[in-house]
N, C-alpha and C positions, 0 to 999 in steps of 0.2 A: 504363445506364452500366458497362463493367468496373473492375475494382478496378486496374487498369495507367492506365486513363485519370482516371481520380478521383486517383490518387496524381501522374500526370504533371500535372494542375491545379493540384494543392498545392504542387507542387515548382515550376511556372511561378510561380504567383504570388508565392511567397518570395523569387524571384529577381528577380520586380518589384521588390517591396518593399524588397528589397536596394540596387536601380539606382537608385530613387527618392531613399533616404535617401543614398547615396554623391552623387548630384549637387545635391542639395540641400546636404550640408557642404561641396562643394568650390565651388557659388554663394558662400556664406552666409561660407566662407573668406578667399575672397578679396577680396569686400565688405568685409570686416574689416579685412584687410590692407590696401587703400587708404586706408580710413577712418584707420587706426590711421598709416601714413605721414604724413599730411598733420597728424595732431594731434601728432605728434611735431616734427615741421619748426618748426610755429607755436609749439609749447614752447618747444625752443630758442632762438626766435627772441624771442618774450616774455621768456627769462630772462636773455636776452644783455643787452636793451633795461635790466632790471630793476637786473643787479645793478652795470651801467656806472659808476654814479655812486658806486656804493659801493666800488667795486674803486678808482676815484682816490684817496678819502679814508682808504682802508684802515679800515674799518668792517666789525670781523668779526663783531660781535654783531646787528648791522641785514641785514645777508647772510644769516645764517643764519637768522635768527627770516623775512625771504621766502622762502627755501627750504622750511623746515617747512609755510609755511602754504600754499605751493604742491603739495608732497606729500602734502597731506590735503587737498585742495579738487580736486586733478587728476583729470582720470576713467582716467587712462589708469595702469595697475598699475606704479606708480615705487616699485623696492624703497631706492634713493638716491639725492642729487642733490650734487653737488659742482662747486665750483669751485677753479680753479686759478689760479694768477698768471701773467706774464707768462714766465717761466723756468721753469715746471714743477713748483713746489713748491704743494703742497696751502692751499689760501686759507681755505674754509669748507666743511663738509659738515653735509649730516643725521645720516649714519651713515659709515664708511668700512670696507666687507667687507675680508675677508681678500685674496680672490682679486684685489681693486686696489692691493696692499700694493708691488706692483713696476711701475707704470702708468704714465707720464706722457704727454700727450698731444703733448710737443713729438718726443718718438720715431717715434711714427706721425702720419703725415697723412691715414687712411686714411676716419676721420672717425666708424668703427664699429667694435666687435669682439667676436664671439660670447665668450662667458665657459665655466666649466665646470660651472656650475651649469645652464647653460640660458638664460638671462638675456642681454640685448644692452646693450650700453653704447655709447652716441650721445655727440658731444662733437663742440663747434665753438667758433669763435674769436671773443672779443670784442674787437669794435674800436675804436678813438676815434674819435669821432664831433663836429663844431662843438658838442652840445652838452653831451657830457661835458668839452672843451677847457677848458670855465671854472672847471673845479674844481683843475686844475692849478696849481703856485705859480708864478711871476712868474719865478722863477729858472731853470724847468724849461722847456720846449718839446716839447710833444706833437704831432706828426707826424699829421695828421687819417688815417683809415686802417689806423693801425700798430697790432699786437697789442697788447690791454690784460690779456688773461688767456686764460682758457678755461673753459665749462659743459660739465658733464658730466651723462648721466641716465642711470640703471642702470634697466631696463625689464624687469620677469618675462617669460617665454615667453608667448606669443601663443593663447590659449582660447577654445570656442565660446562664445557669447553663449547666455543661456537662449531666449531666441527662437529660436532654431535647435533646439534640444531641442521647444519648443511645437509649431513647425512637421512637426520629425520623426513628433510623436505624432498630429499630426494627420494626415499623409499615411498612416502605419501603418492608423489606425482607418479611414481613406477604403477603403485598398486592402484591406483584411480585409472589410469590409462587400459590398463589389464580389463579394469569393471565396463570401460566402453567399447570395447573390441569383443566383449564377451557379448554385451547388449545389440551390436550390430550384428554381431553372427546369430542371434535368436534370429532379430527382426529380416535377416534374410532368408533361415529354415521358413520363415514364417509365408513369404513372399512366394517360397519356392512353392510350400505346399497349396498356395490358394490358387496358383495356375496349374499343378496339377488338378485341382477341382473344376476351373473350368475348362479343362481338356476332357473331362471326364463327362461336362453334362454337353459340350459337342456331339460326341459319340452317342450319348442317349438319344438326341435330338436327331442325328442323320440314322437311327435304327427305326424309328417311327413310323407306321405306316401313313400317308398323304391323307389323313381324314380331318374330323374334327377334333377329333383326340391329338392326333399329331400335333393342330393349329394350338390347342391350349399349351400341348407340352413344348412346345418350340418356344407360345409366351410364358412360360414357367422358370423362376431365374433362379439363381442363388438365393439371390436373398427374401425370396419366398418361401424356399427349402429351410431355410435356416430359421424364419418365425414358424414353420411348422414345426417342426423340430422343437423349440424352446414350449410351445403350446404344450404337448405332448407330456412334454417332461415335468411342466406345470400341472398337470391333471393328474399324473401319477403322484406328484409330492402332495398335493393336495388329499389324494387320496389314503396314503401312508397317515398323513398325519391323523384324521379324521379315525382310522381305524386305531390310533397310538392315545386320541383323546378319549374316545370309548372304552377303553381298557385302565384308563386311568379315572373316568370317571367312575367305574366298578370298585377301584379299588378305594377312591378315597368315599365312597359310602359304608366301605367297613372300615376306615380307619379313621373315620368322625366321631364316629361311637366310641369308640378307644379313647380319644381327644378330649370328647366330654367328660369322659369320666374321671380321664386322670386331671380336668380344669376343676371340676367339684373337689375332687378329694387336696388339692392344694389349697384351694380356698378355705376350706376346711381347717385345712395346718396351720393357717396362717393366721385365720380367726381366733384358733385355740394359742398359735404363741403369741397373738396380741394383749388374750387374758393372761396366760400367765404373765406375762412384763406387767400388767396392770395388777394383778396379785401381789408378785413379788416388789412393786415400788410401792404399792399399798402401806404390805407388812414391813417393808422397811424405814416409810416414815412412822408407823406405829411405833416400832422401836425406839425410834429416836426421840420418839416425845416421851415415851415410855423410862428411859434412861434420862431424859430431862426432870422428871417426876420425882424419878428414882434419886438425883443431884439434890432434888430440893427437898425431900424427905430428910437428905442425910444432911444437910445445912450444910454444904461446899457450893457457895452462891459462886466463888471464882471460877471452878470448873466448870458450874452452870453456864456462866455468861462466856468464858472461851466457848465452848461446845453452841450454844446458842447463835454467838458470831460466825462459826464456821458453818453451822446451816444457812445460810441465812442468806453468807457470800457463796456457798454451795448453790444455791436456789437462783441467785441473782446472774452466777457462771451458765446453768445450766438455760436459760432464757436469751443470754446473750450470744449471738451469732460470733464464730470462729474468725475475727480479724488480723489477719499479717501484719506487721509494723517491721520498717528499717532500722537496725540501730545498730551503733557502735556498739559491739559485746563488752568490753569493759568498762564502758561508762556502764550500761546498763546493770554489769554484775553489781559495780561500786553501791549501786543504789540498791540492790534486793539483797547484801551484806548490812548495809544500815538499818532495814527492816528486819533483818533477822537480828540483831546485836537490841533493838528496841523491842519485839515482839517475843522472842524466847530467853533472852538476855544470855547470848552467848559472849558476849565478851567476858563473863565469868569463866569460860572455859577456853585454854589455850587451843586458838583456830592457826590451823597452817593451811594456805590457799596456796595451791600452785595454778599457775595460768600458763598454756599453750601458746608459746611465741606465735605459732600462725593464725588464732584467734585476737591477737592483739593489734594485729592489721587489718581487721574483718570488719565487714557490716554485715550482720546477718539477717535473715529476714526470715520471722517465726512469729508464733503468737503470744504475743510477750504476756499478757494479762494473765490469762488460763497457764501459761510456764510458771508464771512467777507464784501463784496462787499453788501450784502442785507441786515447787520447790518447797514451801510455805510448809504445807502437809508431809511431806516425807522427811525435813530436817525434821519436825515436832514427834514422832514417828521415831525418829534414831533417836533422840533425847531423850525419850523413854527407856531405852535402855540400856544408856551408856552406865558404867561402873564408877564408882566415889574413886577407885584405888588410881584409875590411870585416864583423865579426862582429855582427851585429845580427837579432834575430827580434820580430816584430811580430805580436801575435793583436787580432783583432777580432772582435768578437761582436754577434750581431746577432738580433734576434726577429722573426717573421712572425705575420699572423694564421692562419696555418693550422697553429700549434701547432709549430713548427720553429726548432731551432736552428741557426747558422749559424756556425761558426768558420773564421777565416782566419788561414794562417799564410804572412807575408812575409819573407822572407831574401836574401842576396844568396847566388849562388853557382846549380851546375846541378842537375836533379832527376833525376838517373838514378836512385835509388834509390828517389824514390818514385813514379817513372812507372812500375816494374818490379810497383806492386799494381794498376796499371791495364793490365796487358799481359796481351791474351786469350790469348796460346801460354802454353804450358807453361812456369814459371818455371824457373830451374836450380838444382842441388841444393845451390848458395852462397845462394838468395836465400830461405833459410828464414824472415825475418823478415817480407818480402812477402808469404809464403805465408799467415804467421799474421792480420796485419792484413787481408787479402782477406777472408778467414774470419769475422773478428768484422763486418766490413764487412756482410756476405752477412748474417750473424744479426740481429743489430742493424736492419737495413733501411734503413741510412746512405747516403749518396753523397760519390762522391770526385772532384773533378776537380783537375788543376792545368792552370797557363800559367804558363809560362815566355818570358821575352824574353832574346838573347843579351845577355851583359854589364849585365843592367837585374836580374836575379835571378827568382826563383818566388814562383810565388803557390799554394800548397793551399787551398782550400774544401773542405771538413767540413759536410756538413748532416746534420744526425742529427734522423729524430722525436722528440715528445714527447708523453707520454698527458693532462697538462694544465696548465694554465700559472693560477697563482691567483695575487693580488696582495695585498701584506704591506701593512700600515700600518706605518712608521717614520716616526719623526720626521726632518724635513728641516731643514738651517742655511738660512737665508734668505740671506744673504751669505758669499761664501768669495773670498779673494787665491789665487791660483797666480802662483807666484814661481822663474823659472826664465830662467840665460840663455842656455839652448840652445833660439833661436825656432822652431826646426824640430822637437825632440823637443814643445815645448809646444802646439804647435800641433795633436798627435795628442794629445799627454795633457790637452790642456783638456776634453776631454768627459770624460774620467772624474770630472773633480769633480764633473762635473753629477749623480753618482751620490750625490751627499753633501750639495749644496746648490740652490738654486733661482736664485740669479745667482753667477756667476762671474766676478772682474777679474783679466785675466794682467796682471802687470808684469814686465819682465827685468832689471830694476835692485833691489839691496836697496836702495840711496839713496830711490827712489821712495814705500817702503813706509810710513815714519814719515809723509809728508806727504797718502798716500791715508787710514790711521789717521786723521788728524784731523780731515777732512771727511767721513766717511760711519761709520755700521755695521757692523763685520763681525765676524762670528761665529766664522768658521775662518780660519788662514792656512797653510798647505801649500806648502813651499820645496824645491825642487829642490837640494840641496848640488853646491856643482861639484869636481873634485880639488882635494887641500889644496895652500894657495899660501900667500904669506909675510905678506898682510893679515888676520891671528888679529885683530886689533882690532875690524873691521868685523863680522865674524862672532859677536866674542863679547859683542856690544851687541844681538843679535836679540831674547833672551829679556826686555830693557827696553823696546826699542820695541813689542813687542806683548805688553804688560804687563796689556794689558784683552781681549786676544781669545785663543784656545785656538789654538794653534802645534804642527804636525806638519813636520818634515824628513826628507828622504830621500836616500838616497846608493846608490852601489856597495858592492856587499858588501866588495871589497876595502880601502873606506877606512870601516868603520863605526865600526871601535876608532879610529880616529884624533878623527873626529868627534863621538862618543860623549863622549870626553874633554874636549872643548875649547869645548861647549855644552851649558847646562844645561836645553835644551828637549828631548822625546821627539825621539830619530834612530832611525828605520826604516830598513833594507835595500830597495831597489830588488826586485821590480817595486813601483809605488804601486795597492795595492786596497783595492777599499771595504770588505770585512770588516776588514783591519785598522786602518784610520781608526775606523770604528763601532765596535770592542773597545776599540780605546785612547781616543778620548772618552768612551764608557761610563763605563767604570771612573774616571776623569778626574772625572768632571759628578758621580760621588756623592760626590767628598771634596771638593767645591767649597766655600766658603764663599758667604754672603750678601753684595752691595756695597749700601750704604748712600749716600747723598748729602744732605751737610748744607749748607745755604745761610744764612750770616748776613754782614752785612757788618762784623761787632765780631769779632775777631780772638782777644780772648781766651775769647768764647764758643765760637767755633771749635773753638780747643785742646782746651778743657774738655769739649765736645764728642765731638770724634774722640776724647781720652782713656777718656771712659768705656765708647764704644762698641766701640771697638778692644778692652779687657777681655773681653768677650761674644765674641772670634773672630769679627767682621764686620770686610769691608775698607771702608773708610771713607774717602770722596772729597769734599772742599769747595772752594765756591766761596764771592766774597764778593761778585758782582754777578750778578742777574739774566741778564745775557749772559752770561756765563761757565758761570752753573747750565746754559742750553739748548744752550749748544756741548757741554760735559761729557753732555750725555741724550742728543745727537744721534750722539753714539759710543760709549757704554754701555749696558748694561743695569742697570737699578737696581730693586732688589725694595720697599725704602723709601726717600722723600723728604722729610726736615725741610726747608719752605721758610721763612724768615721773611718777613715780611708787607712791611718799610717797607727797600727795599735802595735804594741810589742812583742807581742808574741809570733803574729802574721800580720798579712795584708788585711782590709777590711775586704777586697775584691774576691780572696780564698773564704773568707768567710760567709760571705752573700752565697756565694758559689754554694757552698756545704747547706746552708741554712735552704736554700730554694729544694733541695733532694730530698727535704721531710713532707710528708702530705700531707701538713696540717697547714703551710706556709707556702705551696704554689700560688695563691693569690694576694698574699700579701703583700702593702707598698711599702716598700723597701727604698729610702732615701740615702743618697749620700751624702755624709754630713761633713765637711772639708772646708777648709779656709779658702783654697781657690783651687778652680778645674780649666783646665783646656781644652780647646774642642778634643783634642785625640786622646785626653781621660777622659772625657762624658761618653766618647764611645766605648770605650773601656768598660765603663761603671754601667752600659746599658748591656755590652756582652754578656757580662758576669749575673745579668739579672737583676740588676737596680732599675727600678723606673723612673728617676729623677734626679736633680741633686740641691742640695740645702747648702747655702754658703753662710759660712760663720760669719757673726754673731746670730745667734737668735732673735729677732726682734717681733713685734706684735704683728705684723705684717705676714710675714712668714707663718707664725701660730695661727693664724684665721687660713692664710691656703695649707696647711695641714687639717685643719678643723672642714676644710671643706673635703678633702681629698678622702677622710674620714666617712663624713656623712655618705659618700658616692656609692660607699660600698653595699652591695644588697643582704638586704638582712637575713636571706638563709646561709653567710659567708659569719654570722655571727652566732649561728646554730649551730652545734657540734652534729654532724653526720651530715 
């Protein structure tokens, strides 16, 4: 067997092994998927029946204990089990993953959801049955079949079992044994053929006469015969190669003449194209200088200076090599907007800018210097087409999977100036700026398209290639409120708020803001201020309404001085940019003091504790009941909570347990604030979720210990998200 045959046998065997392993994995994965789906449905059904009576009786600890036992005993890879009430609020859970902070089973009726970490969330409703109707109070009527709550299970991704690996190993060993047996069988065949050849040579020697020739024949062995055959074969191959070379040489002699003619024709065409390019460049420069002379004769010195600045800048860029830089795109965009406002007076135009949330967390690598100049030229052309009756400019930013950036400019008016960039004919001498724009587009490899509808406006789309797109880790706010009385503008700008917050709530009237802050935790409030009006009192109370949340207001540049003098909250000029929001909030968070909550039914103790802690520059909130403490915890973030044990409406242990269920207070330091504590009581405090005990009354040493505990908190816990 030749070497090629042996290599083909080995490769074929490896392909066969890979195919068998793939088929085995596919069958095993399909089988385990069917088994897992059945097990998941059975587990959901059993959990629904198990938690049904406890949901009726509102027994949290019993439900949590059953959930933990089920999580440990189940064969499924369970990460978390959660139980929700009928209104979507969390009732009990084995643990609360970060990716489920904004999840509610009442908003999604699919029953299944894929999470970012690769796991799967399954949930089903818990219905009222005749067996559970007996647990309801006599004054309450429960309809059979109504929804009592929801059960959700977070399950890790499916992995192949160990049994498949054992089966795959057995398959591989069996196939390797088959290959080894095939090679041994081939060796045996070769040995048999060699023995037959030796026998043939012996028969030839016996038939030869006993003379000198027979002596040579007897001395002639198989090795010499093999060498003779190889030499004859080599001579035959050499003669064939000589014949092929001779025929190829004859063909090349005829082809060389054709190739020489083609090369001459190509060189002439290249020289002609170079001359045409030089001629066009010379004509273009001549037209540009003619345009400068026309502007000088017309006395338009300002336009002449602007055109000369464009020409010098373009000449400098032509001589500068393309250099890619890695920048955080929102910061780079904010710098460009400031340049536009200074160069083109964009501040006088109602300017709306919409950012893509994906770009707010991205670092892009592209030619920043040339791209910035190209955007300036495009905006200069667009401003020439703007109509006076509707001065609006919109920019949409999107990313694609093939590393390209799309910028879309929408405005009201014609598209005469920008259309000259796409014109295939030679541009007139007056269209110098479109010529410069077309040259930059060609050098950057960018694409420009224009679509215009009569009486509706124009849309300019610019597609820029990116060298690389890198994801940047930035803190995100969980919940933000966007307040804007202009519903049309809010429908567009609401998408930009997702650059800094995971959840966005839109409000149209400022009167709705106070009610919204009382029912939910809000980390950030963004307000679009209208034109100045006579209702000053409504807006001057804005900083009081949002005392528990960070607020940033935006207005048109012409109204900036008015609103800055009227409001004590920070006021920034439009357009609303995510980089400016993060920069302002980052500076503010460094100066923020820590917020504490003191819960005590004794008003004298509350006043004394608040006075002592306020001296340490803490922001102290007080509550006299457990219900009030839970309400404040829902709408605020606290770094420390002092919880009295004896409260008029509920025990401090129950209030602590309910506060620990809130996502923003998973890591908050909660101290039992009591006059005495026995060892058994301290154990109950720890089981309820309290970190330690502070014995009344509060003194300087205890205050110093509380300050030390707050300072040990990670800075990430102070930043929402």
